Each structure stands twice: as structure tokens, then as C-alpha cells.
C-alpha positions in Angstrom: -0.2 -1.9 -26.5 0.3 1.3 -28.5 3.9 1.7 -29.7 6.1 4.3 -28.0 8.7 6.4 -29.8 12.1 5.8 -28.3 15.1 8.0 -28.6 18.7 7.4 -27.4 18.9 6.0 -23.9 22.4 5.8 -22.5 23.4 3.8 -19.4 24.5 6.0 -16.5 28.3 6.6 -16.3 28.3 5.5 -12.7 26.5 2.8 -10.8 26.1 2.8 -7.1 26.8 -0.7 -5.7 26.1 -2.3 -2.3 29.5 -1.3 -1.0 28.9 2.4 -1.9 31.5 2.6 -4.7 30.6 3.8 -8.1 32.1 2.1 -11.1 32.1 2.9 -14.7 30.0 0.9 -17.1 30.3 0.7 -20.9 27.6 2.9 -22.4 27.4 1.1 -25.7 25.2 -1.6 -24.1 22.3 0.9 -24.2 22.6 2.2 -27.7 19.2 3.0 -29.4 17.1 -0.2 -29.2 19.9 -1.9 -27.4 18.0 -3.2 -24.4 15.1 -4.4 -26.6 17.1 -5.8 -29.4 19.7 -7.5 -27.2 17.4 -8.4 -24.3 18.5 -11.7 -22.8 15.9 -11.8 -20.0 12.2 -12.5 -20.5 10.9 -9.7 -18.2 7.6 -8.8 -16.7 6.4 -5.4 -15.4 4.0 -5.2 -12.5 2.1 -1.9 -11.9 0.0 -1.7 -8.7 -2.8 0.8 -9.3 -5.5 2.3 -7.1 -7.8 4.8 -8.8 -5.3 5.8 -11.5 -7.7 6.2 -14.4 -6.3 9.7 -15.2 -2.7 8.4 -15.6 -2.6 4.7 -16.2 -3.2 4.9 -20.0 -0.4 7.4 -20.5 1.9 5.5 -18.3 1.4 2.3 -20.3 1.8 4.1 -23.6 5.2 5.5 -22.5 6.7 2.0 -21.8 9.3 1.3 -24.4 7.8 -1.0 -27.0 8.9 -4.6 -26.9 10.7 -4.3 -23.6 8.5 -6.6 -21.6 7.1 -10.1 -22.4 4.3 -9.5 -19.9 2.8 -6.3 -18.5 0.4 -6.6 -15.5 -1.7 -3.9 -14.0 -3.0 -4.9 -10.6 -6.2 -3.1 -9.8 -6.1 -2.8 -6.0 -9.8 -2.0 -5.5 -10.3 1.0 -7.8 -13.6 2.8 -8.0 -12.8 4.3 -11.3 -12.0 3.0 -14.8 -8.4 2.1 -14.1 -8.9 -1.6 -15.1 -10.8 -0.8 -18.3 -8.2 1.7 -19.5 -5.4 -0.7 -18.7 -7.0 -3.4 -20.7 -7.6 -1.1 -23.6 -3.9 -0.4 -23.7 -3.0 -4.0 -23.9 -2.1 -4.7 -20.3 -3.1 -7.9 -18.5 -5.3 -6.8 -15.6 -5.2 -8.6 -12.3 -7.8 -7.9 -9.6 -6.8 -7.7 -6.0 -9.7 -6.0 -4.0 -7.9 -6.2 -0.7 -6.1 -2.9 -0.3 -2.3 -2.8 0.2 0.7 -2.1 -2.0 2.4 -5.4 -1.0 -0.8 -7.4 -1.6 -1.1 -5.9 -5.1 2.5 -6.8 -5.9 2.0 -10.4 -4.6 -1.1 -10.7 -6.7 0.9 -9.7 -9.8 3.7 -12.1 -9.0 1.1 -15.0 -8.7 0.2 -14.4 -12.3 3.6 -14.4 -13.9 4.1 -16.6 -16.9 6.4 -19.6 -16.5 9.3 -18.3 -18.7 9.6 -14.9 -16.9 13.1 -14.6 -15.4 13.0 -11.0 -14.2 10.3 -8.7 -12.8 10.2 -4.9 -12.7 7.9 -2.7 -10.6 6.6 0.8 -11.4 3.8 3.0 -10.0 1.0 4.0 -12.3 0.7 7.7 -11.4 3.3 9.0 -13.8 5.6 10.0 -11.0 8.1 7.4 -12.4 9.3 8.0 -15.9 8.5 4.8 -17.9 11.3 5.5 -20.2 13.8 4.8 -17.4 12.6 1.2 -17.5 14.9 0.5 -20.4 18.0 1.4 -18.5 16.8 -0.7 -15.5 16.4 -3.8 -17.8 19.6 -3.0 -19.5 21.6 -2.8 -16.2 20.1 -6.1 -14.9 20.5 -7.9 -18.2 24.1 -6.8 -19.0 25.4 -6.8 -15.4 25.7 -9.5 -12.8 23.0 -8.1 -10.5 20.2 -9.6 -8.5 18.4 -6.3 -7.8 18.6 -2.9 -9.5 16.9 0.1 -7.9 16.0 3.4 -9.6 17.3 6.1 -7.2 15.4 9.4 -7.3 18.1 10.8 -4.9 20.9 10.1 -7.4 18.7 11.2 -10.4 16.5 14.1 -11.3 13.7 14.6 -8.8 11.3 17.4 -9.9 11.0 20.1 -7.2 8.1 19.1 -4.9 8.0 15.5 -6.0 9.7 14.3 -2.8 8.4 15.8 0.4 10.8 16.7 3.3 9.2 13.7 5.3 10.0 11.4 2.4 13.5 12.6 2.0 14.2 12.2 5.8 12.5 8.8 5.8 14.7 7.7 2.9 17.8 8.9 4.6 17.0 7.3 8.0 16.0 4.0 6.6 18.9 3.6 4.2 21.3 4.5 7.0 19.8 1.9 9.2 20.2 -0.7 6.5 23.8 0.3 6.0 24.5 0.3 9.8 22.9 -3.2 10.3 24.0 -5.0 7.1 26.6 -2.9 5.5 24.7 -2.4 2.3 24.5 1.1 0.7 21.3 2.4 -0.7 20.2 6.0 -1.3 16.5 5.5 -1.9 13.4 3.3 -1.4 11.8 4.3 -4.7 9.2 2.2 -6.4 11.0 1.8 -9.8 13.1 -1.4 -9.6 13.8 -4.7 -11.2 15.1 -8.0 -9.8 15.6 -11.6 -11.0 12.9 -14.1 -10.4 15.5 -16.3 -8.5 16.1 -13.3 -6.2 12.4 -13.0 -5.6 12.3 -16.7 -4.5 15.1 -16.2 -2.1 13.7 -13.0 -0.6 10.3 -14.6 0.1 8.6 -11.2 0.5 5.7 -11.2 2.9 4.7 -7.5 3.5 1.2 -6.6 2.4 1.4 -2.9 2.7 3.8 0.1 2.7 6.8 -2.0 3.8 7.2 -4.0 0.5 10.1 -2.0 -0.9 12.1 -1.7 2.3 11.5 -5.4 3.0 12.9 -6.2 -0.4 16.0 -4.1 0.2 16.6 -5.1 3.9 16.3 -8.8 3.0 18.5 -8.4 -0.1 21.1 -6.8 2.2 20.9 -9.5 4.8 21.2 -12.2 2.2 24.2 -10.5 0.5 22.4 -10.2 -2.9 24.2 -8.3 -5.6 22.4 -4.9 -5.7 23.0 -1.6 -7.4 21.2 1.7 -8.1 20.9 3.9 -11.2 19.7 7.5 -11.3 16.1 7.9 -12.5 13.7 10.8 -12.9 10.8 11.5 -10.6 7.9 13.8 -11.1 5.1 15.2 -9.1 1.8 13.3 -9.5 0.0 14.4 -12.6 -3.4 13.6 -11.1 -5.0 12.4 -7.9 -3.4 12.2 -4.5 -0.6 9.9 -3.2 -1.9 7.1 -1.0 1.2 7.5 1.2 2.6 11.0 1.1 -0.7 12.8 0.3 -1.5 13.4 3.9 0.5 13.8 7.1 -1.3 10.9 8.7 -0.5 8.7 5.7 3.2 9.7 5.8 3.4 9.0 9.5 1.8 5.6 9.1 4.0 4.7 6.2 7.1 5.8 8.1 6.2 3.8 11.2 5.6 0.7 9.0 8.9 1.1 7.2 10.9 1.3 10.4 9.0 -1.7 11.9 9.8 -3.6 8.7 13.5 -2.9 9.1 13.3 -4.1 12.7 11.4 -7.2 11.8 13.9 -8.1 9.1 16.7 -7.5 11.6 15.1 -9.8 14.2 14.7 -12.6 11.6 18.0 -12.3 9.8 21.4 -13.8 10.7 23.5 -11.2 12.7 26.5 -9.4 11.2 27.0 -7.3 8.1 26.3 -8.9 4.7 29.5 -9.9 2.9 30.3 -7.7 0.0 29.5 -9.0 -3.4 30.7 -7.5 -6.6 29.6 -8.3 -10.2 
């Protein structure tokens, strides 16, 4: 994979934990090259991609060099050259022709190398900033967390990158999770990392738009140690969103997300999750 130029990346001054409190973290753990040079976790990155030929190459080139032991692009039935471009950039390409965000993620997980102990997820449309991955890895590696989510709400979301429907859906869903299980989240964003052990415990099943919310709802119900860090978010640089690109897509995704919360509630032990602190 082509090397990326990295500048200074500092850890956020405050981290939002499950209980809603923000606590200070030492910023020296993310000095230049810190997450790469001092990385204790062999990490993999999974990028589900559907017709992202215009952006996937640039997204891969912007990943901090040496940060991941394995980078997998899951081609979810693209009709363009997404897979070829990803291979040319050094990524391992996994083919999953059956459409569905969750299916793509599961296909990537099935191809993880044995030694991988943590897995990050990122979209391939350049809405996420790949440079934020280093802070995600840093936070998981240096902290005592099971799941770290990149929050677009706490971070810098470019005007127009989150539609009013997305913002309302985030607000409603995260409030439901807090009301049911007592866990505080601000976002359902795609940029995230979790330990492989947490993945085994979560036993994720959703094949479609409910993947992220299933991960967070189950993490809350199991009392996993979760936190958020602020991340950047941009408008798509090319193409159209598979979820928020149309009103119909947004409504379908919203309904699926709410159904997923309900399904997790029905299958989980009753009562709020006990607080866990690092």
C-alpha cells in the first residue's frame, strides 16, 4: 500500500464513556508515530464497499502507514472497478456478492488472520477521514476499552454531511439505548474499532443497515466497556449514499435501526447494564 504522510495526531482531551462522563487522557500516548510505533494490538481494518471506484483508492492511500496488519476491502457486488483499484493499492479484496452492509462486514470478519486481536471498520466513500483511524487504534490500545466509536456529533461534521433525518435518527436511537440499558452514545457512525474478544461476545447477526446499532445495543446490554472520540465527517466526494441518498432509503434504514433496537431488547436480559470503567 502506498505510504501516507503523517503529521502530529493528538488524542482528544476528553473521552465520552458509557456512563456519559468525560475524563481526561494523557495526550503523550499519541505523539507522532505513537500509535504505530507503540502499537500493542495486531489490528485489521474492514472496508465494506459498493461501487466506490472513485474514492476507494484515495481512502486506502490516506490510511496511516503501518497501522494495520491486515486491510480488507469487501466488494459487496460492485459493477465498477472498486475491487481492482483496492488490489492495486495493496488491500486484500474479499468478494461478497449478496448485498448488505452487515453481510459485507461478516464476510470480512470471516477472512481475518489468526493473530488479529482488534478490528476497525470504515466506509470507503471518503466521508470518514482515514487519518482518524490512528486515534481510534491509540484509544483502544492504550485504554481498557472493548469498543471505541468515532462520534461525528462530538467531532467536526462538515455542513451537509449529516442530513436532518440522520441527526434525528442518531438522537432517537442513542436515547433509546440509554433509556433501555443506561449506556450513553451520541452517534451510530461507521468509524469504529473493537477487540476480537468483544466481537465473539457480541455474536453480530444483522445483514443490513442494523449492523452498527446491533453492535452498540448488544455492547450496552452486555456491559462492555465503550467510549467515543470526536472524529471528522465529510460529504461524499463521489457517488450517492446507499442509505441517506434517497428519502426511501433513509426511511428504510431508520425503520430497520429501530427494529434492531427492539430485537436486541427482546433477546437481552432486562435491566440497565452495570457501569464499567477502565
